C-alpha angles and dihedrals in degrees: 000000000000124000138192127029096345092058090047091051091048091051091046092049089050092048091051093048090051090048093050090050091050090048091053090048093051089046090055091047092049092047091051093047091048095050091048091050093046091050092050090050095049091045089054090054092061095228123172123237119247091247093055090047092052091050093051092044090053090049090052093050090050092048091049092051092049089048093052090049092050092047091052090048091050092049090050091050092046091051091049090051092047092049091049094049093061 
């Protein structure tokens, strides 16, 4: 068994290694707890996911385009009826 400064350095190195391992474990636990809390918070806010938003956005654009086309068609028919009534 070694004695003196080498043994103290070995003990100190082992202690630091154990402390680093414990710090990493605590870091993982804190990250996991934070992620779980953040997810619960976001779920309670009833937010939509980006994919769902994009789908609804595309549906709205399509509906607006169809509405504009129908409006133009209606105006053309009304103009034709107004021209024929004279």
